[in-house]
N, CA, C and O atoms as a GROMACS GRO file, in nm:
protein
  296
    1MET      N    1  10.358  10.498   8.825
    1MET     CA    2  10.475  10.524   8.916
    1MET      C    3  10.576  10.390   8.915
    1MET      O    4  10.542  10.272   8.910
    2ASN      N    5  10.683  10.433   8.919
    2ASN     CA    6  10.801  10.330   8.929
    2ASN      C    7  10.836  10.306   9.065
    2ASN      O    8  10.880  10.403   9.128
    3TRP      N    9  10.826  10.199   9.121
    3TRP     CA   10  10.858  10.167   9.261
    3TRP      C   11  10.993  10.084   9.262
    3TRP      O   12  11.009   9.996   9.177
    4VAL      N   13  11.088  10.111   9.353
    4VAL     CA   14  11.212  10.055   9.369
    4VAL      C   15  11.222  10.001   9.513
    4VAL      O   16  11.157  10.055   9.602
    5THR      N   17  11.298   9.901   9.536
    5THR     CA   18  11.322   9.846   9.676
    5THR      C   19  11.441   9.917   9.734
    5THR      O   20  11.546   9.932   9.672
    6VAL      N   21  11.417   9.962   9.860
    6VAL     CA   22  11.516  10.042   9.930
    6VAL      C   23  11.567   9.959  10.050
    6VAL      O   24  11.667   9.994  10.112
    7HIS      N   25  11.497   9.848  10.083
    7HIS     CA   26  11.537   9.776  10.204
    7HIS      C   27  11.463   9.636  10.182
    7HIS      O   28  11.354   9.628  10.125
    8THR      N   29  11.528   9.531  10.231
    8THR     CA   30  11.485   9.395  10.236
    8THR      C   31  11.491   9.346  10.378
    8THR      O   32  11.595   9.358  10.444
    9SER      N   33  11.389   9.295  10.424
    9SER     CA   34  11.371   9.244  10.564
    9SER      C   35  11.357   9.094  10.580
    9SER      O   36  11.325   9.026  10.483
   10ASN      N   37  11.380   9.044  10.693
   10ASN     CA   38  11.358   8.895  10.710
   10ASN      C   39  11.222   8.880  10.747
   10ASN      O   40  11.191   8.766  10.782
   11GLY      N   41  11.136   8.965  10.749
   11GLY     CA   42  10.985   8.952  10.784
   11GLY      C   43  10.905   9.067  10.752
   11GLY      O   44  10.953   9.178  10.731
   12VAL      N   45  10.792   9.041  10.748
   12VAL     CA   46  10.689   9.165  10.710
   12VAL      C   47  10.688   9.264  10.826
   12VAL      O   48  10.675   9.384  10.804
   13THR      N   49  10.702   9.213  10.954
   13THR     CA   50  10.668   9.308  11.063
   13THR      C   51  10.796   9.429  11.063
   13THR      O   52  10.762   9.546  11.083
   14GLU      N   53  10.917   9.401  11.043
   14GLU     CA   54  10.993   9.492  11.039
   14GLU      C   55  10.977   9.586  10.909
   14GLU      O   56  11.002   9.706  10.916
   15ALA      N   57  10.936   9.526  10.795
   15ALA     CA   58  10.927   9.597  10.672
   15ALA      C   59  10.790   9.690  10.709
   15ALA      O   60  10.790   9.806  10.669
   16GLU      N   61  10.694   9.649  10.773
   16GLU     CA   62  10.573   9.741  10.801
   16GLU      C   63  10.619   9.856  10.873
   16GLU      O   64  10.594   9.971  10.837
   17ILE      N   65  10.690   9.824  10.984
   17ILE     CA   66  10.748   9.929  11.077
   17ILE      C   67  10.827  10.029  11.003
   17ILE      O   68  10.810  10.147  11.033
   18LEU      N   69  10.914   9.996  10.909
   18LEU     CA   70  10.989  10.078  10.830
   18LEU      C   71  10.892  10.165  10.740
   18LEU      O   72  10.905  10.287  10.731
   19ARG      N   73  10.798  10.094  10.676
   19ARG     CA   74  10.701  10.164  10.590
   19ARG      C   75  10.634  10.276  10.665
   19ARG      O   76  10.621  10.388  10.614
   20ASN      N   77  10.590  10.244  10.793
   20ASN     CA   78  10.516  10.348  10.876
   20ASN      C   79  10.598  10.464  10.896
   20ASN      O   80  10.549  10.577  10.889
   21MET      N   81  10.745  10.441  10.924
   21MET     CA   82  10.831  10.544  10.960
   21MET      C   83  10.854  10.631  10.825
   21MET      O   84  10.846  10.754  10.831
   22LEU      N   85  10.883  10.568  10.712
   22LEU     CA   86  10.903  10.638  10.577
   22LEU      C   87  10.782  10.727  10.561
   22LEU      O   88  10.802  10.846  10.533
   23GLU      N   89  10.646  10.680  10.576
   23GLU     CA   90  10.523  10.750  10.567
   23GLU      C   91  10.525  10.865  10.644
   23GLU      O   92  10.489  10.972  10.595
   24SER      N   93  10.564  10.856  10.762
   24SER     CA   94  10.562  10.970  10.874
   24SER      C   95  10.659  11.073  10.817
   24SER      O   96  10.640  11.187  10.859
   25PHE      N   97  10.758  11.055  10.732
   25PHE     CA   98  10.846  11.163  10.675
   25PHE      C   99  10.779  11.209  10.549
   25PHE      O  100  10.832  11.303  10.489
   26GLY      N  101  10.665  11.152  10.497
   26GLY     CA  102  10.603  11.198  10.385
   26GLY      C  103  10.633  11.122  10.251
   26GLY      O  104  10.602  11.161  10.138
   27ILE      N  105  10.702  11.000  10.284
   27ILE     CA  106  10.733  10.927  10.168
   27ILE      C  107  10.644  10.813  10.151
   27ILE      O  108  10.637  10.730  10.243
   28PRO      N  109  10.570  10.797  10.035
   28PRO     CA  110  10.482  10.680  10.008
   28PRO      C  111  10.579  10.565   9.986
   28PRO      O  112  10.681  10.568   9.917
   29ALA      N  113  10.523  10.449  10.067
   29ALA     CA  114  10.594  10.336  10.078
   29ALA      C  115  10.501  10.202  10.063
   29ALA      O  116  10.381  10.209  10.092
   30ARG      N  117  10.554  10.090  10.020
   30ARG     CA  118  10.473   9.967   9.999
   30ARG      C  119  10.570   9.873  10.061
   30ARG      O  120  10.688   9.902  10.075
   31VAL      N  121  10.510   9.743  10.105
   31VAL     CA  122  10.583   9.632  10.146
   31VAL      C  123  10.528   9.524  10.054
   31VAL      O  124  10.406   9.511  10.037
   32LYS      N  125  10.619   9.444   9.995
   32LYS     CA  126  10.595   9.334   9.879
   32LYS      C  127  10.660   9.218   9.966
   32LYS      O  128  10.775   9.220  10.007
   33ALA      N  129  10.573   9.125   9.984
   33ALA     CA  130  10.613   8.983  10.041
   33ALA      C  131  10.522   8.866  10.003
   33ALA      O  132  10.400   8.877   9.991
   34GLU      N  133  10.586   8.762   9.985
   34GLU     CA  134  10.517   8.636   9.967
   34GLU      C  135  10.419   8.602  10.065
   34GLU      O  136  10.453   8.610  10.183
   35ALA      N  137  10.293   8.564  10.036
   35ALA     CA  138  10.187   8.522  10.128
   35ALA      C  139  10.245   8.400  10.229
   35ALA      O  140  10.186   8.384  10.336
   36VAL      N  141  10.338   8.330  10.204
   36VAL     CA  142  10.379   8.223  10.278
   36VAL      C  143  10.475   8.278  10.397
   36VAL      O  144  10.486   8.226  10.508
   37GLY      N  145  10.533   8.381  10.355
   37GLY     CA  146  10.612   8.453  10.474
   37GLY      C  147  10.520   8.504  10.591
   37GLY      O  148  10.551   8.496  10.709
   38LYS      N  149  10.402   8.558  10.542
   38LYS     CA  150  10.311   8.601  10.641
   38LYS      C  151  10.253   8.492  10.733
   38LYS      O  152  10.223   8.514  10.851
   39VAL      N  153  10.236   8.370  10.671
   39VAL     CA  154  10.181   8.264  10.737
   39VAL      C  155  10.280   8.202  10.824
   39VAL      O  156  10.246   8.169  10.938
   40LEU      N  157  10.409   8.182  10.777
   40LEU     CA  158  10.514   8.114  10.855
   40LEU      C  159  10.561   8.219  10.968
   40LEU      O  160  10.591   8.174  11.079
   41GLY      N  161  10.567   8.335  10.948
   41GLY     CA  162  10.625   8.446  11.041
   41GLY      C  163  10.771   8.423  11.052
   41GLY      O  164  10.827   8.455  11.157
   42MET      N  165  10.837   8.373  10.960
   42MET     CA  166  10.973   8.355  10.964
   42MET      C  167  11.031   8.353  10.820
   42MET      O  168  10.957   8.352  10.722
   43THR      N  169  11.163   8.352  10.812
   43THR     CA  170  11.228   8.327  10.680
   43THR      C  171  11.310   8.198  10.678
   43THR      O  172  11.394   8.165  10.762
   44VAL      N  173  11.272   8.127  10.565
   44VAL     CA  174  11.336   7.982  10.561
   44VAL      C  175  11.397   7.997  10.419
   44VAL      O  176  11.320   8.023  10.326
   45ASP      N  177  11.520   7.984  10.398
   45ASP     CA  178  11.586   7.986  10.281
   45ASP      C  179  11.520   8.102  10.192
   45ASP      O  180  11.478   8.078  10.079
   46GLY      N  181  11.513   8.217  10.246
   46GLY     CA  182  11.480   8.329  10.164
   46GLY      C  183  11.338   8.347  10.167
   46GLY      O  184  11.296   8.462  10.154
   47THR      N  185  11.247   8.243  10.183
   47THR     CA  186  11.106   8.254  10.192
   47THR      C  187  11.064   8.324  10.312
   47THR      O  188  11.107   8.294  10.423
   48GLY      N  189  10.969   8.431  10.286
   48GLY     CA  190  10.924   8.492  10.391
   48GLY      C  191  10.993   8.649  10.386
   48GLY      O  192  10.940   8.738  10.452
   49ARG      N  193  11.092   8.671  10.318
   49ARG     CA  194  11.158   8.798  10.313
   49ARG      C  195  11.049   8.908  10.258
   49ARG      O  196  10.956   8.870  10.187
   50ALA      N  197  11.061   9.023  10.289
   50ALA     CA  198  10.979   9.133  10.255
   50ALA      C  199  11.054   9.237  10.202
   50ALA      O  200  11.159   9.266  10.259
   51ALA      N  201  11.016   9.307  10.092
   51ALA     CA  202  11.085   9.417  10.032
   51ALA      C  203  11.016   9.543  10.066
   51ALA      O  204  10.893   9.538  10.067
   52LEU      N  205  11.077   9.662  10.094
   52LEU     CA  206  11.035   9.787  10.121
   52LEU      C  207  11.038   9.879   9.993
   52LEU      O  208  11.148   9.923   9.960
   53LEU      N  209  10.933   9.909   9.923
   53LEU     CA  210  10.946   9.984   9.804
   53LEU      C  211  10.902  10.124   9.817
   53LEU      O  212  10.814  10.147   9.900
   54VAL      N  213  10.953  10.221   9.745
   54VAL     CA  214  10.921  10.365   9.752
   54VAL      C  215  10.932  10.399   9.609
   54VAL      O  216  11.001  10.333   9.532
   55PRO      N  217  10.860  10.510   9.572
   55PRO     CA  218  10.877  10.572   9.438
   55PRO      C  219  11.027  10.594   9.378
   55PRO      O  220  11.114  10.637   9.454
   56ALA      N  221  11.052  10.569   9.270
   56ALA     CA  222  11.202  10.576   9.225
   56ALA      C  223  11.258  10.714   9.270
   56ALA      O  224  11.367  10.733   9.326
   57ASP      N  225  11.164  10.810   9.236
   57ASP     CA  226  11.222  10.958   9.275
   57ASP      C  227  11.237  10.995   9.420
   57ASP      O  228  11.283  11.103   9.457
   58ARG      N  229  11.197  10.900   9.498
   58ARG     CA  230  11.207  10.942   9.642
   58ARG      C  231  11.314  10.830   9.706
   58ARG      O  232  11.331  10.825   9.828
   59ALA      N  233  11.372  10.756   9.628
   59ALA     CA  234  11.453  10.650   9.681
   59ALA      C  235  11.581  10.693   9.761
   59ALA      O  236  11.611  10.635   9.866
   60THR      N  237  11.652  10.791   9.712
   60THR     CA  238  11.758  10.843   9.773
   60THR      C  239  11.714  10.905   9.919
   60THR      O  240  11.775  10.873  10.021
   61GLU      N  241  11.620  10.983   9.920
   61GLU     CA  242  11.570  11.029  10.049
   61GLU      C  243  11.533  10.929  10.144
   61GLU      O  244  11.567  10.942  10.261
   62ALA      N  245  11.460  10.821  10.101
   62ALA     CA  246  11.420  10.703  10.175
   62ALA      C  247  11.545  10.632  10.228
   62ALA      O  248  11.544  10.590  10.344
   63GLN      N  249  11.647  10.616  10.154
   63GLN     CA  250  11.775  10.552  10.196
   63GLN      C  251  11.820  10.622  10.303
   63GLN      O  252  11.838  10.566  10.411
   64ASP      N  253  11.844  10.753  10.284
   64ASP     CA  254  11.904  10.853  10.390
   64ASP      C  255  11.829  10.845  10.513
   64ASP      O  256  11.885  10.853  10.623
   65ILE      N  257  11.694  10.829  10.499
   65ILE     CA  258  11.607  10.832  10.640
   65ILE      C  259  11.655  10.703  10.696
   65ILE      O  260  11.703  10.697  10.810
   66LEU      N  261  11.644  10.596  10.616
   66LEU     CA  262  11.665  10.465  10.681
   66LEU      C  263  11.800  10.449  10.735
   66LEU      O  264  11.812  10.375  10.833
   67ALA      N  265  11.918  10.515  10.680
   67ALA     CA  266  12.038  10.510  10.731
   67ALA      C  267  12.056  10.596  10.864
   67ALA      O  268  12.138  10.564  10.950
   68GLU      N  269  11.980  10.698  10.872
   68GLU     CA  270  11.988  10.776  10.988
   68GLU      C  271  11.912  10.735  11.108
   68GLU      O  272  11.949  10.766  11.221
   69HIS      N  273  11.796  10.658  11.082
   69HIS     CA  274  11.699  10.627  11.194
   69HIS      C  275  11.689  10.473  11.213
   69HIS      O  276  11.611  10.429  11.297
   70PHE      N  277  11.760  10.397  11.144
   70PHE     CA  278  11.742  10.243  11.150
   70PHE      C  279  11.872  10.164  11.132
   70PHE      O  280  11.936  10.167  11.027
   71THR      N  281  11.904  10.096  11.237
   71THR     CA  282  12.013  10.011  11.229
   71THR      C  283  11.976   9.848  11.221
   71THR      O  284  11.914   9.802  11.317
   72ALA      N  285  12.003   9.784  11.141
   72ALA     CA  286  11.954   9.627  11.144
   72ALA      C  287  12.050   9.574  11.218
   72ALA      O  288  12.170   9.600  11.212
   73GLU      N  289  11.983   9.482  11.306
   73GLU     CA  290  12.069   9.386  11.395
   73GLU      C  291  12.124   9.268  11.319
   73GLU      O  292  12.067   9.212  11.225
   74ALA      N  293  12.243   9.235  11.372
   74ALA     CA  294  12.298   9.107  11.297
   74ALA      C  295  12.229   8.982  11.340
   74ALA      O  296  12.261   8.873  11.292
   0.00000   0.00000   0.00000
């Protein structure tokens, strides 16, 4: 299965919440993050960022759900 990134978060917590949301809509999802981000619990110069991935054939649907149900704060 080909996985693609549909969202990048500043931390694992946000990405995990979004993963759960997508899964509640029936879309398989994964979070990819460096281990150091989990240890630090924050982002420093890009370290600690987390990517939310879904199967390529569900990416458009996932992006639509994220756009409708999630607003990233500045």
